[in-house]
KETOR-288864 format. One record per residue (C-alpha): x, y, z; residue in three letters. Coordinates in pm, whole numbers, padded with zeros to 5 digits, always signed. Layout:
% KETOR-288864
XYZALA;...
//
This chain:
% KETOR-288864
+00777+02062-00663MET;+01032+02046-00941THR;+01338+02215-01072SER;+01316+02102-01432ALA;+01132+02193-01748ILE;+00997+01917-01969ALA;+00956+01930-02343THR;+00604+01881-02482PRO;+00480+01523-02497ALA;+00169+01335-02601LEU;-00071+01255-02320ALA;+00019+00888-02353GLN;+00392+00952-02368GLU;+00649+00906-02097GLY;+00869+01164-01933GLY;+01138+01351-02119SER;+01485+01466-02033ALA;+01489+01768-01799PRO;+01665+02094-01875VAL;+01811+02248-01560THR;+01724+02610-01490ALA;+01994+02862-01408THR;+01977+03074-01091PRO;+01875+03380-01290GLU;+01576+03209-01449GLU;+01219+03223-01319ALA;+01071+02896-01193PRO;+01036+02668-01493PRO;+00698+02567-01626GLU;+00636+02195-01667ASP;+00427+02047-01942ILE;+00182+01800-01786VAL;+00072+01481-01958VAL;-00198+01362-01717VAL;-00540+01516-01686GLY;-00526+01653-02042THR;-00464+01533-02398ARG;-00322+01870-02502ARG;+00051+01906-02548THR;+00089+02262-02422ASP;-00054+02260-02069ARG;+00178+02356-01783THR;+00131+02286-01414VAL;-00002+02637-01351ALA;-00227+02628-01660GLU;-00388+02294-01577SER;-00759+02298-01497ALA;-00700+02035-01227VAL;-00422+02016-00965PRO;-00109+01829-01078VAL;+00220+01785-00890ASP;+00539+01719-01087VAL;+00859+01580-00936PHE;+01176+01544-01140ASP;+01458+01289-01114SER;+01677+01532-00918ALA;+01409+01560-00648THR;+01370+01183-00634LEU;+01746+01139-00605GLY;+01754+01347-00286GLN;+01520+01113-00096GLN;+01656+00891+00180ALA;+01411+00597+00153PRO;+01454+00317-00098ALA;+01080+00238-00095ASP;+00875+00438-00349MET;+00583+00447-00103ASN;+00787+00641+00151THR;+00933+00866-00120VAL;+00584+00978-00221LEU;+00477+01018+00142ARG;+00765+01263+00190ASN;+00662+01465-00116LEU;+00279+01462-00121ILE;+00092+01561+00198PRO;-00230+01381+00099SER;-00037+01058+00036PHE;-00012+00833+00343ASN;+00143+00492+00399VAL;+00198+00303+00722GLY;+00428+00020+00819ARG;+00217-00278+00920PHE;+00393-00525+01149VAL;+00289-00890+01168SER;+00003-00815+00926SER;+00050-01101+00683ASP;+00101-00971+00330GLY;+00038-00606+00426SER;+00384-00595+00582ALA;+00528-00705+00245ILE;+00312-00504+00002VAL;+00242-00175+00179ARG;-00098-00018+00106PRO;-00086+00355+00038ALA;-00374+00603+00043THR;-00429+00931-00144LEU;-00674+01192-00017ARG;-00797+00948+00246GLY;-00908+00690-00012LEU;-00776+00332-00047PRO;-00493+00225-00280PRO;-00719+00072-00544ASP;-00897+00406-00591GLU;-00570+00553-00722VAL;-00488+00476-01085LEU;-00117+00419-01150VAL;+00032+00466-01498LEU;+00382+00407-01634VAL;+00457+00607-01949ASN;+00084+00677-01962GLY;-00012+00307-01963LYS;-00206+00132-01688ARG;+00015-00043-01434ARG;-00095-00386-01317HIS;-00214-00450-00961ARG;-00031-00642-00694SER;-00137-01001-00643ALA;-00207-00918-00278LEU;-00559-00838-00173VAL;-00515-00643+00150GLN;-00671-00835+00436LEU;-00510-00614+00700ALA;-00341-00286+00608GLY;-00551-00056+00824GLY;-00912+00055+00808SER;-00881+00248+00480LEU;-00702-00024+00289ALA;-00865-00341+00428ALA;-01016-00528+00135GLY;-00839-00325-00136SER;-00613-00447-00417GLN;-00383-00177-00547GLY;-00051-00141-00727VAL;+00272-00241-00551ASP;+00455+00091-00581LEU;+00769-00053-00420ALA;+00840-00236-00746GLN;+00916+00098-00918ILE;+01273+00216-00841PRO;+01345+00590-00837ALA;+01657+00545-01056ILE;+01434+00453-01354ALA;+01211+00759-01325ILE;+01257+01085-01512ASP;+00951+01247-01358ARG;+00638+01169-01158ILE;+00308+01346-01217GLU;+00035+01322-00955VAL;-00312+01425-01068LEU;-00514+01507-00757ARG;-00860+01479-00907ASP;-01106+01214-01022GLY;-01035+01099-01376ALA;-01241+00784-01441ALA;-01399+00945-01747ALA;-01052+00990-01896GLN;-00865+00680-01781TYR;-01123+00430-01653GLY;-01171+00225-01338SER;-00979+00313-01019ASP;-00916+00683-01093ALA;-01139+00810-00809ILE;-00881+00970-00579ALA;-00641+01059-00859GLY;-00373+00937-01099VAL;+00001+00881-01054ILE;+00199+00870-01379ASN;+00564+00759-01383TYR;+00760+00881-01685GLY;+01064+00659-01745LEU;+01404+00795-01844LYS;+01464+00836-02220ARG;+01840+00896-02235ASN;+02031+00744-02530ARG;+02374+00805-02383GLU;+02544+00852-02048GLY;+02414+00727-01719GLY;+02472+00717-01347SER;+02564+00482-01068LEU;+02457+00544-00708THR;+02555+00361-00390ALA;+02399+00438-00053ARG;+02452+00297+00296TYR;+02246+00380+00602GLY;+02092+00255+00922GLN;+01863+00372+01199PHE;+01996+00560+01498TYR;+01892+00261+01711ALA;+02167+00062+01539GLY;+01953-00178+01337ASP;+01784-00180+00997GLY;+02115-00163+00807GLU;+02019-00061+00454ASN;+02229-00098+00139ILE;+02114+00034-00197GLN;+02297+00021-00530VAL;+02125+00168-00835ALA;+02233+00250-01188GLY;+02110+00376-01521ASN;+02267+00365-01867VAL;+02143+00507-02195GLY;+02228+00336-02522LEU;+02169+00430-02883GLY;+01928+00221-03090LEU;+01976+00352-03441GLY;+01834+00701-03412ASP;+01646+00594-03100GLY;+01736+00494-02749PHE;+01730+00221-02486VAL;+01745+00335-02123SER;+01820+00056-01873ILE;+01785+00106-01499SER;+01851-00136-01216GLY;+01839-00138-00837GLU;+01949-00372-00558TYR;+01834-00317-00199VAL;+01908-00514+00116LYS;+01756-00401+00444ALA;+01781-00574+00780GLN;+01484-00608+01012GLN;+01413-00350+01281THR;+01276-00406+01631SER;+01086-00138+01822ARG;+00878-00350+02055GLY;+00923-00502+02398GLY;+00893-00850+02538GLN;+00553-01016+02528ARG;+00418-01044+02881ILE;+00359-01418+02845GLY;+00721-01478+02741ALA;+00839-01251+03025PHE;+00637-01445+03281ALA;+00748-01780+03139LEU;+01118-01688+03157ALA;+01074-01585+03521ALA;+00873-01893+03617ALA;+01088-02143+03425ARG;+01457-02051+03451PRO;+01537-02376+03270ASP;+01370-02232+02956LEU;+01484-01871+02990ALA;+01792-01904+02768GLU;+01576-02033+02481ASP;+01323-01747+02498ILE;+01435-01461+02275ARG;+01390-01110+02415ASP;+01183-00985+02250PRO;+01023-01315+02152ALA;+00870-01139+01851GLN;+01036-00860+01650LEU;+00799-00567+01589ARG;+00927-00348+01308GLY;+01017-00332+00942ASP;+01066-00668+00770PRO;+01399-00795+00645ALA;+01406-00730+00268ILE;+01631-00818-00022GLU;+01524-00710-00370SER;+01647-00656-00723GLY;+01466-00469-01002ARG;+01526-00376-01366ILE;+01335-00132-01587PHE;+01388-00087-01962VAL;+01251+00197-02173ASN;+01315+00228-02545GLY;+01206+00403-02861GLY;+01295+00379-03230LEU;+01194+00659-03469PRO;+01041+00533-03794LEU;+01015+00821-04029GLY;+00975+01186-03940GLU;+00689+01157-03688LYS;+00643+00787-03612ASP;+00801+00587-03333GLU;+00806+00226-03221LEU;+00836+00219-02843TYR;+00865-00043-02573PHE;+00919-00062-02200PHE;+00890-00312-01917GLY;+01026-00435-01591ASN;+01128-00739-01392TRP;+01165-00745-01017GLY;+01205-00991-00735ARG;+01196-00932-00362SER;+01226-01154-00055HIS;+01073-01037+00276SER;+01061-01195+00621GLU;+00869-01098+00935ILE;+00781-01250+01269ASP;+00432-01366+01358PHE;+00298-01380+01713ASN;+00483-01586+01973TYR;+00315-01914+02075ARG;+00343-01969+02450GLN;+00379-02338+02551PRO;+00235-02346+02904VAL;+00017-02135+03131THR;+00215-01924+03380VAL;+00155-01659+03643THR;+00322-01322+03622GLY;+00270-00952+03705PRO;-00059-00797+03598ASN;-00088-00494+03372ARG;-00061-00238+03649PHE;+00212-00417+03845GLY;-00015-00432+04150THR;-00063-00808+04159GLY;-00047-01125+03956ASN;-00226-01246+03644ALA;-00243-01573+03457THR;-00113-01594+03099TYR;-00248-01892+02911GLY;-00077-02122+02670TYR;-00147-02112+02295ALA;-00476-02300+02287SER;-00539-02519+01985GLY;-00163-02568+01952VAL;-00030-02696+02283TYR;-00320-02924+02376GLU;-00241-03268+02513THR;-00311-03514+02231LEU;-00424-03870+02298TYR;-00282-04134+02066LEU;-00448-04465+02157ASP;-00791-04545+02016ARG;-01055-04753+02190LEU;-01278-05009+02020ALA;-01574-04766+02022ASN;-01377-04509+01823GLY;-01301-04274+02114ASN;-00947-04214+02236TYR;-00810-04343+02562ASP;-00752-04075+02829ALA;-00514-04314+03004ASN;-00313-04404+02694GLY;-00008-04251+02529ARG;-00003-03875+02481THR;+00182-03612+02279PHE;+00229-03238+02325ASN;+00420-02990+02108PHE;+00618-02889+02417THR;+00842-03179+02317SER;+00921-02996+01991VAL;+00914-02632+02108PHE;+00950-02643+02490PRO;+01009-02265+02510ALA;+00736-02179+02261GLY;+00786-02064+01903PHE;+00751-01759+01681THR;+00649-01842+01322PRO;+00861-01675+01055ARG;+00646-01554+00765PHE;+00814-01522+00422ILE;+00693-01357+00104GLY;+00867-01380-00233ASP;+00736-01128-00487VAL;+00800-01159-00860ASP;+00685-00869-01072ASP;+00709-00822-01449LEU;+00552-00617-01724SER;+00601-00549-02092ALA;+00448-00292-02324ALA;+00497-00225-02694VAL;+00337+00036-02911GLY;+00348+00239-03227TYR;+00268+00609-03234ARG;+00282+00872-03499GLY;+00090+01128-03696GLU;-00091+01111-04027THR;-00057+01362-04307GLY;-00377+01537-04197PHE;-00261+01580-03836GLY;-00423+01283-03661LEU;-00193+01160-03385LYS;-00232+00794-03298TYR;-00095+00555-03040ASP;-00156+00180-03071LEU;-00026-00036-02788SER;-00043-00369-02610ALA;+00077-00439-02257SER;+00097-00726-02011TYR;+00162-00718-01638GLY;+00199-00988-01377GLN;+00246-00990-01002SER;+00319-01316-00823ARG;+00363-01375-00449ILE;+00478-01705-00301ASP;+00418-01741+00072PHE;+00599-01977+00305SER;+00644-02008+00679MET;+00912-02161+00898ASN;+00936-02247+01267ASP;+00571-02343+01310THR;+00354-02655+01301VAL;+00024-02786+01171ASN;-00124-02869+01514PRO;-00390-03097+01368SER;-00117-03332+01238MET;+00025-03391+01583GLY;+00368-03556+01599PRO;+00379-03601+01221ASP;+00374-03225+01154SER;+00668-03065+00970PRO;+00796-02726+01085THR;+00848-02558+00744ASP;+00564-02500+00497PHE;+00504-02370+00147TYR;+00169-02190+00178LEU;+00080-02129-00186GLY;+00084-01860-00452ARG;-00115-01550-00541LEU;-00098-01424-00898GLU;-00247-01123-01075GLN;-00231-01103-01457ARG;-00348-00816-01676GLU;-00349-00772-02053THR;-00438-00439-02216ASN;-00489-00327-02574PHE;-00524+00045-02640ASN;-00590+00262-02943ALA;-00566+00635-02869ASP;-00612+00921-03114PHE;-00577+01299-03090VAL;-00692+01547-03356GLN;-00688+01925-03342THR;-00937+02139-03532ALA;-00965+02513-03585ASN;-01327+02605-03514ILE;-01289+02979-03458GLY;-01210+02982-03086ILE;-00893+03113-02924ALA;-00706+02783-02962SER;-00744+02477-03180PRO;-00997+02235-03034LEU;-00825+01917-02913THR;-01036+01608-02976ILE;-00917+01281-02824ALA;-01087+00947-02856PHE;-00992+00585-02814GLY;-01074+00225-02736LEU;-00946-00017-02476GLU;-00980-00392-02422ALA;-00862-00553-02098ARG;-00845-00892-01939GLU;-00775-00925-01568GLU;-00708-01266-01412ALA;-00648-01378-01055TYR;-00510-01709-00933THR;-00468-01865-00591ILE;-00229-02162-00615GLY;-00214-02467-00394LEU;+00019-02488-00095GLY;+00192-02809+00004ASP;-00054-03059+00159PRO;+00083-03028+00512ALA;+00018-02652+00509SER;-00361-02692+00483TYR;-00425-03054+00581GLU;-00701-03131+00829VAL;-00496-03372+01031GLY;-00621-03659+01248PRO;-00595-03446+01565PHE;-00822-03165+01443ALA;-01108-03309+01650PHE;-01095-03607+01885ARG;-01336-03735+02147ARG;-01144-03868+02448VAL;-01292-04115+02697GLN;-01209-04136+03066ARG;-01206-04455+03274SER;-01558-04382+03405ASP;-01694-04361+03051GLY;-01733-03983+03043SER;-01586-03803+02743THR;-01437-03468+02650PHE;-01326-03316+02318ASN;-00977-03204+02216VAL;-00956-02961+01922THR;-00638-02858+01744GLN;-00606-02577+01491GLN;-00588-02677+01125VAL;-00310-02590+00883GLY;+00024-02415+00927ALA;-00024-02229+01252ASN;-00047-01856+01193GLY;-00132-01872+00823PHE;-00275-02201+00691PRO;-00181-02274+00332GLY;-00420-02248+00041TYR;-00602-02579+00004GLY;-00819-02714-00280PRO;-01124-02520-00155ASP;-00930-02192-00162ALA;-00766-02221-00504THR;-00916-02022-00789VAL;-00826-01915-01142ASP;-01075-01653-01255ARG;-01061-01388-01523SER;-01270-01098-01643ARG;-01287-00906-01969GLN;-01378-00542-02014SER;-01406-00302-02307PHE;-01411+00078-02313ALA;-01445+00376-02543GLY;-01393+00744-02461TYR;-01420+01093-02608LEU;-01232+01389-02466ASP;-01244+01748-02596VAL;-01061+02060-02475GLU;-01004+02411-02601GLY;-00956+02777-02515ASP;-01292+02941-02580VAL;-01127+03279-02525THR;-00776+03379-02426GLU;-00895+03362-02065ALA;-01140+03069-02060LEU;-01053+02702-02112THR;-01321+02433-02115LEU;-01290+02055-02137ALA;-01520+01757-02121GLY;-01486+01381-02132ALA;-01717+01082-02148ILE;-01622+00716-02117ARG;-01824+00397-02142TYR;-01691+00068-02005GLU;-01847-00276-02020TYR;-01746-00550-01776PHE;-01833-00910-01843ALA;-01927-00981-01483ASP;-02155-00688-01401PHE;-02234-00488-01714GLY;-02168-00135-01833GLY;-02106+00206-01679THR;-02082+00556-01825THR;-01883+00834-01662ASN;-01842+01200-01744ILE;-01612+01485-01650LYS;-01611+01859-01710GLY;-01339+02113-01630THR;-01306+02487-01662ALA;-01029+02740-01605ARG;-01061+03119-01620TYR;-00765+03356-01603ALA;-00854+03702-01478PHE;-00496+03805-01550SER;-00159+03634-01587PRO;-00139+03651-01207ALA;-00480+03515-01107VAL;-00684+03222-01239ALA;-00962+03002-01105VAL;-01037+02643-01198ARG;-01305+02382-01131ALA;-01391+02026-01218ALA;-01685+01790-01174ALA;-01688+01422-01260SER;-01839+01085-01190THR;-01628+00777-01135GLY;-01635+00409-01056PHE;-01420+00120-00948ARG;-01503-00232-01048ALA;-01452-00510-00791PRO;-01146-00711-00886THR;-01147-01088-00935PRO;-00919-01102-00632GLY;-01177-00931-00413GLN;-01452-01155-00546SER;-01271-01485-00485TYR;-01007-01446-00211THR;-01010-01701+00073THR;-00779-01677+00374ASN;-00749-01822+00723ILE;-00516-01666+00979ALA;-00473-01629+01354THR;-00572-01292+01501ALA;-00567-01178+01863PHE;-00852-01036+02072VAL;-00697-00908+02391GLY;-00434-01174+02454GLY;-00633-01461+02308ASN;-00552-01616+01967PRO;-00860-01654+01747VAL;-00871-01845+01418GLU;-01025-01605+01165THR;-01153-01684+00815ALA;-01186-01432+00532THR;-01422-01567+00269LEU;-01544-01453-00073PRO;-01905-01327-00086PRO;-01998-01629-00300SER;-01908-01867-00017SER;-02212-02039+00141PRO;-02055-01983+00484ALA;-02025-01608+00417ALA;-02380-01596+00283GLN;-02495-01754+00609LEU;-02385-01425+00770PHE;-02540-01199+00505GLY;-02283-01181+00223ALA;-02398-01073-00125ARG;-02227-01046-00465ALA;-02004-00740-00499LEU;-02114-00439-00703ALA;-01898-00154-00843PRO;-01814+00146-00632GLU;-01942+00474-00776THR;-01827+00828-00703SER;-01897+01195-00762VAL;-01598+01433-00753ASN;-01624+01812-00721LEU;-01325+02044-00701SER;-01244+02410-00732GLY;-00935+02619-00686GLY;-00735+02931-00749ILE;-00391+02970-00908VAL;-00180+03272-00813LEU;+00139+03375-00990THR;+00199+03729-00860PRO;+00559+03718-00987VAL;+00734+03471-01214ARG;+00929+03330-00920ALA;+00621+03238-00716LEU;+00326+03006-00778THR;+00050+02941-00525VAL;-00239+02700-00578THR;-00534+02638-00346ILE;-00779+02360-00433ASP;-01083+02236-00243ALA;-01251+01904-00319TYR;-01538+01676-00225GLN;-01545+01306-00312ILE;-01859+01103-00250ASP;-01811+00726-00285VAL;-02108+00489-00274SER;-02102+00114-00217ASP;-01740+00110-00106ARG;-01581-00232-00113ILE;-01408-00347+00202GLY;-01405-00604+00475MET;-01706-00671+00690SER;-01676-00681+01065GLY;-01591-01010+01230ASN;-01879-01245+01307PHE;-01799-01446+01618ASP;-01869-01819+01609ILE;-01952-01908+01967THR;-02237-02159+01961THR;-02244-02525+01872GLN;-02543-02457+01647ALA;-02329-02223+01434ARG;-02051-02480+01417ARG;-02296-02746+01307ASP;-02419-02514+01031GLN;-02061-02453+00912LEU;-01992-02826+00919ARG;-02301-02888+00705THR;-02177-02624+00457LEU;-01845-02809+00420GLY;-01620-02578+00624VAL;-01326-02803+00714GLU;-01210-02611+01022ASN;-01562-02583+01166TRP;-01446-02706+01507ALA;-01168-02448+01562SER;-01289-02145+01364LEU;-01352-01849+01594GLY;-01450-01563+01362ARG;-01559-01508+01003LEU;-01566-01206+00771ARG;-01611-01137+00400TYR;-01585-00877+00124PHE;-01885-00648+00095THR;-02027-00319-00038ASN;-02126-00203+00306ALA;-02076+00172+00339PHE;-02069+00513+00172ASP;-01823+00793+00244THR;-01781+01164+00184ARG;-01428+01306+00176THR;-01370+01679+00186ARG;-01038+01856+00179GLY;-00816+02146+00076ILE;-00471+02137-00089ASP;-00234+02433-00065LEU;+00090+02434-00266VAL;+00344+02718-00275LEU;+00653+02707-00496ASN;+00915+02984-00495HIS;+01253+02993-00671VAL;+01504+03274-00651THR;+01866+03329-00740GLY;+02081+03548-00512THR;+02444+03635-00459ASP;+02440+03367-00191TYR;+02310+03087-00408GLY;+01984+02955-00548ARG;+01687+02892-00317PHE;+01388+02671-00401ASN;+01110+02676-00142THR;+00811+02443-00153VAL;+00528+02442+00100PHE;+00249+02190+00057ALA;-00041+02131+00296MET;-00344+01905+00287ASN;-00657+01909+00502TYR;-00864+01595+00454ASN;-01168+01467+00641ARG;-01365+01152+00563THR;-01713+01083+00697GLU;-01897+00752+00677VAL;-02235+00873+00552THR;-02417+00538+00535ALA;-02336+00190+00660PHE;-02483-00137+00778ASN;-02418-00149+01154PRO;-02441-00527+01159THR;-02146-00546+00918ILE;-01938-00230+00978ILE;-01841-00206+01344THR;-01806+00109+01551ARG;-01428+00056+01555GLU;-01404+00023+01177ARG;-01612+00334+01120ARG;-01412+00530+01376GLY;-01080+00432+01217ASP;-01200+00520+00866ILE;-01287+00868+00988GLU;-01002+00932+01233ASN;-00696+00710+01179LEU;-00544+00926+00903THR;-00417+01277+00992PRO;-00665+01543+00888ARG;-00379+01788+00844VAL;-00044+01713+00685ARG;+00213+01967+00569ALA;+00561+01963+00414ASN;+00802+02255+00401LEU;+01119+02197+00201SER;+01408+02427+00121GLU;+01676+02347-00134SER;+01983+02570-00156TRP;+02277+02538-00391SER;+02585+02746-00455ASP;+02852+02607-00683GLY;+02938+02250-00587PRO;+02760+02264-00250LEU;+02388+02191-00200ALA;+02167+02154+00105VAL;+01809+02023+00123THR;+01603+02052+00441ALA;+01246+01937+00499ARG;+00998+01963+00785ALA;+00692+01739+00788GLN;+00388+01790+01008TYR;+00140+01513+01086TYR;-00181+01609+01261GLY;-00329+01407+01549PRO;-00518+01083+01491ILE;-00750+00863+01695THR;-00739+00484+01697SER;-01062+00303+01782PHE;-01052-00038+01946ASP;-01244-00278+02167LEU;-01228-00238+02546PRO;-01040-00570+02562ALA;-00765-00407+02355ASN;-00757-00084+02555GLY;-01042+00111+02396GLY;-00998+00429+02190ASP;-00688+00646+02203LYS;-00590+00982+02057ARG;-00232+01020+01931PHE;-00085+01368+01918GLY;+00062+01560+01627SER;+00421+01500+01518GLU;+00690+01701+01337VAL;+00978+01531+01154MET;+01286+01695+01003PHE;+01507+01570+00718ASP;+01842+01711+00610LEU;+02087+01633+00329GLU;+02417+01800+00241VAL;+02584+01714-00091SER;+02903+01820-00265TYR;+03013+01794-00628GLN;+03366+01657-00589VAL;+03437+01642-00962THR;+03226+01682-01273ARG;+03141+01315-01246ALA;+03125+01248-00871ILE;+02884+01382-00612ARG;+02872+01270-00248VAL;+02602+01331+00011ALA;+02529+01266+00376VAL;+02190+01305+00533GLY;+01934+01202+00787ALA;+01565+01124+00771GLU;+01388+01211+01097ASN;+01696+01407+01197LEU;+01601+01456+01562PHE;+01500+01091+01619ASP;+01133+01164+01688ASN;+00897+00879+01773TYR;+00517+00885+01771PRO;+00321+00859+02094ASP;+00337+00523+02267ARG;+00035+00299+02216ASP;-00050+00306+02585PHE;-00423+00321+02633ARG;-00602+00517+02905ALA;-00380+00443+03203THR;-00603+00362+03494GLY;-00915+00435+03289GLY;-01218+00211+03286THR;-01483+00128+03032GLY;-01836-00007+03066ALA;-01884-00203+03386GLY;-01551-00085+03525GLY;-01341-00281+03271THR;-00981-00150+03274PRO;-00887+00012+02943LEU;-00512+00006+02992GLN;-00356-00231+02738ASN;+00011-00216+02834TYR;+00216-00386+03103PHE;+00447-00203+03337LEU;+00674-00507+03362ALA;+00753-00512+02989THR;+00675-00151+02896ASP;+00472-00293+02606ALA;+00130-00425+02511THR;+00028-00789+02541VAL;+00170-00851+02192ALA;+00492-00662+02264GLY;+00396-00345+02076ASP;+00501+00000+02189ARG;+00375+00200+01892TYR;+00067+00199+01677LEU;+00131-00047+01394GLY;+00005+00188+01123ASN;+00138+00514+01267ALA;+00152+00757+00970PRO;+00504+00870+01066THR;+00644+00521+01107GLY;+00806+00426+01439PHE;+01170+00342+01366ASN;+01321+00675+01471GLY;+01604+00856+01296GLY;+01784+00714+00991PHE;+02125+00834+00870TRP;+02284+00761+00533TYR;+02577+00837+00306ALA;+02552+00833-00072ARG;+02791+00860-00363ALA;+02690+00915-00724GLN;+02894+00871-01039LEU;+02760+01036-01354THR;+02901+00943-01692PHE;
//
């Protein structure tokens, strides 16, 4: 896991400078600062499983995105790439041990990291409805070490720590630094990626200021095919063919440009006291394509290539609009008309844009009294802001007066924390001093949805019109409301809500004998919006000998619903089969959501059990095996979609004040609707040896993880949602890495195994499909040219492996003989142009090569 040894640090302290081991040394032992308040616990001595990764390990990773870096290092950490999934393509949701991103607590220098402003409305079955931390805002260049606690820790750290804790220790250098430049692209020839990162350490009196920065620019990738509607239109209308892009919609990674800065500093005040501070600022700009809007109905080849099929125009967008009004208020069917084919005759593909601004600041004072009480007093503030906009689209309800570019509004998450932490040791006659930790915390969490420009949400005059024919008969014409694809946030969607919470904890740990270590923690938290909760944790470790030890832990946990989950409103266009459907996501307090059974959110609660064995048969080898069970009750997520198909339902929505009552096709909301049980096993092997042929460091890590939905409301949680929760993440993942170095030359190789998954879907979308296991290989070769310069070349996914195509049950049929195939022979793609599963755990871009140069000074 690591090739560095860290000096002791307080549990609330950040990482420290590594000391490199020589080839003759045994594998170094790393002091851990998560999961314990002691200052002398190593990875092997911890009563709970902890992974530690040093800056050298992080520097050998090909990806620029911290999510992908962790996926390459931690088998139980998974993150997909979600295409055309609104904000989920911009803020990627990651999972740990099969649990959603907001059940993983993220710390920086031991302090709680603020959440992203994005509440995941897509992001796959595990993440839908969650609001976690945007890990992409943390650049690897700023990190000295990462510790990953794979165990529940709500009793120690509070809400969210159900699946585990990730702690980023920032660099603390007061001199020197480094500058790294990397260029790469995918084997397919796209996705050009440029990364420049640097760190410098400066003296601050007897203290330090470490400044790190990163700039990344990545071009968009395309791994899809042409949409069948666009294919048929180009064939049927040669006059439009040149204006129809192939593919009409890019399916792949978004185009990204970002810049980030982290600062970490400390100033000693006296012999044992220190004033410290750290923070960050980051900005990123991302762009993706939304679904292509077809202008007219055309005939083209069917799915199987055995005949013809009809592909309809984008309903609710390309309707014929009648402009002249009769005296009775109806519109004249024989009068002037308008159609958006005059604006976009070849159709259009909305371009969705997200601008993320992220900042945080923390300041604290820590030290030790004359009688040995260590204290840490701190205050921190974090803010995530996302501005959405969209180009190349229209507000259909505005008709000819619609603009084509829209500002959609702003999401903002703000968090303020005050902490007072204390650690005292006491000799009570056991084998080690008893460590007693206690503290208080006060937090305020606020969530804002800001107004878009009026045209982005306006209910225009063409939203609903009754048109009269010459014979007096009438018909209705309905156009979709708001910026097509993602209507802006209007007055009914804007919120500015906050919540306060207060907590106190007590944590004790000690060696009862030389062989037995026991620890316990209790924490009480009070939330202004739903009351208090008490959580406990107990751990034990027993060493039969220096070579064999066992460990176990039991704890309760919780996760409070966020203000974002309680108040988010969103309207977007989804597809069922090939048909666009206007879908609303509403807060549970909404009268429209309550019409379909919504209730106020309650906290999630959990019970964590784990047990393992630690083997160190020789100093060069460490093996850990840990089994776990995590029961989560009242999990917060998205309900299933409730279809709005009757006029009676529309009349009810109209009465409740829903502005798009005439065009809304589906509705869903946030809910506590199911319970889960997750069981798994982690195996980690770490071996280091020095030979006449160089130094070898071997790491094998494997995770088996299975989640079962143990209780659910079948009217809210669909069969497809339940199936994806249980089967869409690999049950088995494994990484085998080998690092070899001899003099100036070093080679790192990694093999990653992803077990099979099954995607559940409606028959209209091809039904269920099993995707086979995959193996990916990474390789990097580096050379120390001079004392200051090191160069490297490498490849991620060396052999250009792709996951199975998302081709469903060729020739298969479902109930009533309905064909299950969802792809088209003519385009070699699905109706939306996909060729791969959007949240494939391996990604679907193929091989990526890169070259990197590093200057150390």
